[in-house]
C-alpha positions as CSV (number, residue, x, y, z in Angstrom):
1,T,30.1,45.8,48.5
2,G,30.0,48.9,46.4
3,W,28.2,47.5,43.4
4,Q,25.5,46.0,45.5
5,V,24.8,49.4,47.1
6,A,24.8,51.0,43.7
7,L,22.4,48.4,42.3
8,G,20.0,48.8,45.2
9,D,20.0,52.6,45.0
10,G,19.8,52.5,41.2
11,T,16.8,50.2,41.3
12,T,15.0,52.4,43.8
13,E,15.6,55.5,41.7
14,L,14.6,53.6,38.5
15,M,11.2,52.6,40.0
16,A,10.5,56.2,41.1
17,Q,11.4,57.5,37.6
18,I,9.2,55.0,35.8
19,D,6.3,55.6,38.2
20,Y,6.6,59.4,37.6
21,D,6.7,58.8,33.8
22,L,3.6,56.7,33.9
23,R,1.6,59.3,35.9
24,G,2.8,62.0,33.6
25,R,1.6,60.1,30.5
26,L,-1.8,59.3,32.1
27,R,-2.2,63.0,33.1
28,Q,-1.6,64.0,29.5
29,I,-4.3,61.6,28.3
30,M,-6.7,63.0,30.9
31,R,-6.1,66.5,29.7
32,R,-6.6,65.6,26.0
33,T,-9.8,63.6,26.9
34,N,-11.2,66.4,29.0
35,T,-10.6,68.8,26.1
36,E,-12.5,66.4,23.8
37,I,-15.4,66.1,26.2
38,I,-15.6,69.9,26.4
39,D,-15.6,70.4,22.7
40,T,-18.0,67.5,21.8
41,D,-21.0,65.6,23.3
42,P,-19.5,62.3,24.5
43,T,-22.8,60.5,24.3
44,K,-22.8,60.5,20.5
45,K,-20.1,57.9,20.3
46,W,-19.6,56.8,23.9
47,D,-18.5,53.2,23.0
48,Q,-15.9,54.5,20.4
49,F,-14.8,57.1,22.9
50,E,-14.0,54.4,25.5
51,V,-12.2,52.3,22.8
52,N,-10.0,55.3,21.9
53,L,-9.3,56.0,25.5
54,R,-8.2,52.4,26.2
55,T,-6.0,52.5,23.1
56,Q,-4.3,55.6,24.4
57,I,-3.7,54.0,27.8
58,A,-2.3,50.9,26.3
59,D,0.1,53.0,24.2
60,A,1.2,54.9,27.3
61,A,1.8,51.6,29.1
62,T,3.9,50.3,26.2
63,E,6.0,53.4,26.1
64,N,6.4,53.3,29.9
65,F,7.6,49.7,29.9
66,R,10.0,50.5,27.0
67,L,11.5,53.4,28.9
68,G,11.9,51.1,31.9
69,R,13.7,48.5,29.8
70,Q,16.1,51.2,28.4
71,R,17.0,52.6,31.8
72,A,17.3,49.2,33.4
73,R,19.9,48.3,30.7
74,T,21.7,51.6,31.3
75,L,21.8,50.7,35.0
76,A,23.1,47.2,34.3
77,D,25.9,48.7,32.1
78,Q,26.9,51.0,34.9
79,I,27.0,48.2,37.5
80,A,29.1,46.0,35.0
81,T,31.6,48.9,34.6
82,Q,31.8,49.4,38.4
83,L,32.2,45.7,39.1
84,G,34.7,45.0,36.3
85,G,36.8,48.1,36.7
86,D,39.4,49.0,34.0
87,D,40.9,45.6,33.7
88,H,37.8,43.5,33.2
89,S,35.0,43.4,30.6
90,I,31.9,42.3,32.5
91,P,28.9,41.3,30.4
92,A,25.6,42.9,31.3
93,P,22.5,40.6,31.8
94,D,19.8,40.2,29.3
95,I,17.1,42.7,30.5
96,R,13.6,41.8,29.5
97,L,10.8,44.1,30.5
98,T,7.8,44.1,28.2
99,S,4.2,45.4,28.7
100,P,1.8,42.5,29.4
101,D,-0.5,41.7,26.5
102,H,-4.1,43.0,26.7
103,L,-3.3,44.9,29.9
104,T,-6.2,47.3,29.5
105,D,-8.6,44.4,29.0
106,D,-8.4,43.7,32.7
107,L,-9.7,47.2,33.5
108,P,-13.4,47.5,34.4
109,A,-15.7,48.9,31.7
110,M,-16.8,52.5,31.9
111,D,-20.3,53.0,33.2
112,P,-22.9,54.2,30.6
113,L,-23.9,57.8,31.0
114,E,-27.1,58.1,33.1
115,T,-28.2,61.4,31.7
116,S,-29.5,60.3,28.4
117,R,-31.1,62.4,25.6
118,L,-34.8,63.2,25.9
119,A,-37.3,61.7,23.6
120,P,-39.1,64.2,21.2
121,T,-42.3,63.9,23.1
122,Q,-40.6,64.7,26.4
123,Q,-38.9,67.7,24.9
124,V,-42.3,68.9,23.7
125,V,-43.8,68.5,27.1
126,N,-41.0,70.4,28.8
127,S,-41.4,73.2,26.2
128,L,-45.1,73.4,26.7
129,R,-44.6,73.6,30.4
130,G,-42.3,76.6,30.0
131,S,-44.7,78.1,27.5
132,Y,-47.6,77.8,29.9
133,G,-45.7,79.5,32.6
134,G,-44.9,82.4,30.2
135,I,-48.4,82.7,29.0
136,L,-49.8,82.8,32.6
137,M,-47.2,85.2,33.9
138,V,-47.5,87.7,31.1
139,G,-51.3,87.2,30.7
140,V,-51.8,88.0,34.4
141,A,-49.7,91.1,34.1
142,T,-51.4,92.4,30.9
143,S,-54.9,91.6,32.3
144,M,-54.3,94.3,34.9
145,I,-54.4,96.9,32.2
146,G,-57.5,95.5,30.5
147,F,-56.2,92.8,28.2
148,A,-57.5,89.2,28.1
149,L,-55.5,86.5,29.8
150,I,-54.6,85.1,26.5
151,N,-53.4,87.8,24.2
152,P,-50.7,88.3,21.6
153,W,-48.3,89.5,24.2
154,S,-48.8,86.5,26.5
155,V,-48.7,84.1,23.5
156,A,-45.4,85.6,22.3
157,A,-44.0,85.4,25.8
158,G,-45.1,81.8,26.1
159,V,-43.4,80.9,22.8
160,L,-40.2,82.6,23.7
161,L,-40.1,81.0,27.2
162,G,-40.9,77.6,25.7
163,I,-38.0,77.9,23.3
164,Y,-35.7,79.1,26.1
165,T,-36.8,76.2,28.3
166,L,-36.0,73.7,25.6
167,I,-32.6,75.2,24.9
168,E,-31.7,75.4,28.6
169,D,-32.9,71.8,29.2
170,R,-30.7,70.5,26.4
171,R,-27.7,72.5,27.6
172,G,-28.1,71.4,31.2
173,R,-28.4,67.7,30.2
174,T,-25.4,68.1,27.9
175,E,-23.3,69.6,30.8
176,R,-24.4,66.8,33.1
177,R,-23.4,64.2,30.5
178,K,-20.0,65.8,30.2
179,A,-19.6,65.8,34.0
180,E,-20.5,62.1,34.1
181,A,-18.1,61.5,31.2
182,R,-15.2,63.2,33.1
183,I,-15.9,61.2,36.2
184,G,-15.9,58.0,34.1
185,V,-12.5,59.0,32.5
186,C,-11.0,59.8,35.9
187,T,-12.1,56.4,37.3
188,L,-10.7,54.5,34.3
189,I,-7.4,56.3,34.4
190,D,-7.1,55.8,38.1
191,D,-7.7,52.1,37.7
192,A,-5.1,52.1,34.9
193,S,-2.6,53.9,37.0
194,F,-3.0,51.3,39.8
195,E,-2.9,48.3,37.5
196,I,-0.2,49.4,35.2
197,G,1.9,50.7,38.1
198,E,1.7,47.4,39.9
199,Q,2.7,45.5,36.8
200,S,5.6,47.8,36.2
201,R,6.8,47.4,39.8
202,I,6.6,43.6,39.5
203,G,8.6,43.7,36.3
204,L,11.3,46.0,37.7
205,R,11.6,43.8,40.8
206,A,12.2,40.8,38.5
207,V,14.8,42.9,36.6
208,H,16.5,43.7,39.9
209,R,16.6,40.0,40.8
210,T,18.0,39.2,37.4
211,M,20.8,41.8,37.7
212,R,21.5,40.8,41.3
213,D,21.9,37.1,40.5
214,H,23.9,37.8,37.4
215,F,26.4,40.1,39.0
216,T,26.6,38.0,42.2
217,T,27.6,35.0,40.0
218,I,30.3,37.1,38.3
219,N,31.5,38.6,41.5
220,D,31.9,35.1,43.0
221,Q,33.9,34.0,39.9
222,L,36.1,37.1,40.3
223,L,36.7,36.3,44.0
224,A,37.5,32.7,43.1
225,Q,39.9,33.8,40.5
226,A,41.5,36.2,42.9
227,H,41.7,33.4,45.5
228,H,43.4,31.0,43.1
229,S,45.8,33.7,42.0
230,L,46.7,34.4,45.7
231,Q,47.2,30.8,46.4
232,A,49.5,30.4,43.3
233,A,51.5,33.5,44.3
234,T,51.8,32.2,47.9
235,Q,52.9,28.7,46.6
236,A,55.4,30.3,44.3
237,N,56.7,32.5,47.1
238,D,57.0,29.4,49.4
239,T,58.9,27.5,46.7
240,L,61.2,30.4,46.1
241,T,61.8,30.8,49.9
242,G,62.6,27.1,50.1
243,R,65.1,27.3,47.3
244,Q,66.7,30.4,48.9
245,R,66.9,28.5,52.3
246,A,68.5,25.5,50.7
247,H,71.0,27.7,48.8
248,R,71.9,29.5,52.0
249,D,72.4,26.2,53.9
250,K,74.7,25.0,51.1
251,L,76.7,28.1,51.3
252,Q,77.0,27.8,55.1
253,T,78.1,24.2,54.7
254,N,80.8,25.2,52.1
255,L,81.9,28.0,54.4
256,S,82.3,25.6,57.3
257,D,84.3,23.2,55.1
258,L,86.6,26.0,54.1
259,R,87.1,27.0,57.7
260,Q,88.0,23.4,58.6
261,L,90.4,23.3,55.7
262,Q,92.1,26.4,56.9
263,V,92.5,24.9,60.3
264,S,93.9,21.7,58.9
265,I,96.3,23.7,56.8
266,G,97.4,25.7,59.7
267,A,98.0,22.6,61.8
268,M,100.3,21.0,59.2
269,P,104.1,21.0,60.2
270,Q,106.2,23.6,58.5
271,N,109.4,22.3,56.7
């Protein structure tokens, strides 16, 4: 029937809308998180960073389920109006669609960042390695014009190159940590999209079954009422037809008696 087609199409569209809404919310979280990673070093508060990210995902899931509940109720009201028409007030079913508790707790933990900070001694070693290269490079060049291998120019170049090496090493490690952090965020959000999306589809399928059973019961009741009304109308019509037939037979009998009376009167002798 019409309401069943409308319910099936409406549920399919509802699932698509809720899935699109969830993916949109998670994409916004990813954009905000990537901006935070770019602006700050995520390794400073990596554990708190993950807690905040999971909180945002849980809030997005809650809002997504709330939207699903609202639109499911709207669909139920539309089906009730279509099924009841203008002459019936059909109650809508009680729609319950809530986000599962501790949904993000089932998501796997984010991996720790492999690119860690260097210890001070390792930083000194890297800086000395760069300084040595600078001293050697400039010292060889200046020795060709009569200077000693180690001279003020080569020492200055070694100091500058050592500082540059230290800065570049820190910068490179920070960028690698940020890249690892973005990969971790993408992985967690992808897992969240899969898990929350599946829970949402399960909930919406349950809502569809609730509406289907509810309106099927009401539709059966309306059909039963219509059947009883038709039977009553048919019975009343049969009763009326029987009365009309008995009245017609009585009139025919009276008419026959009148005819016989006329014949009898006509056959009587005239004085």
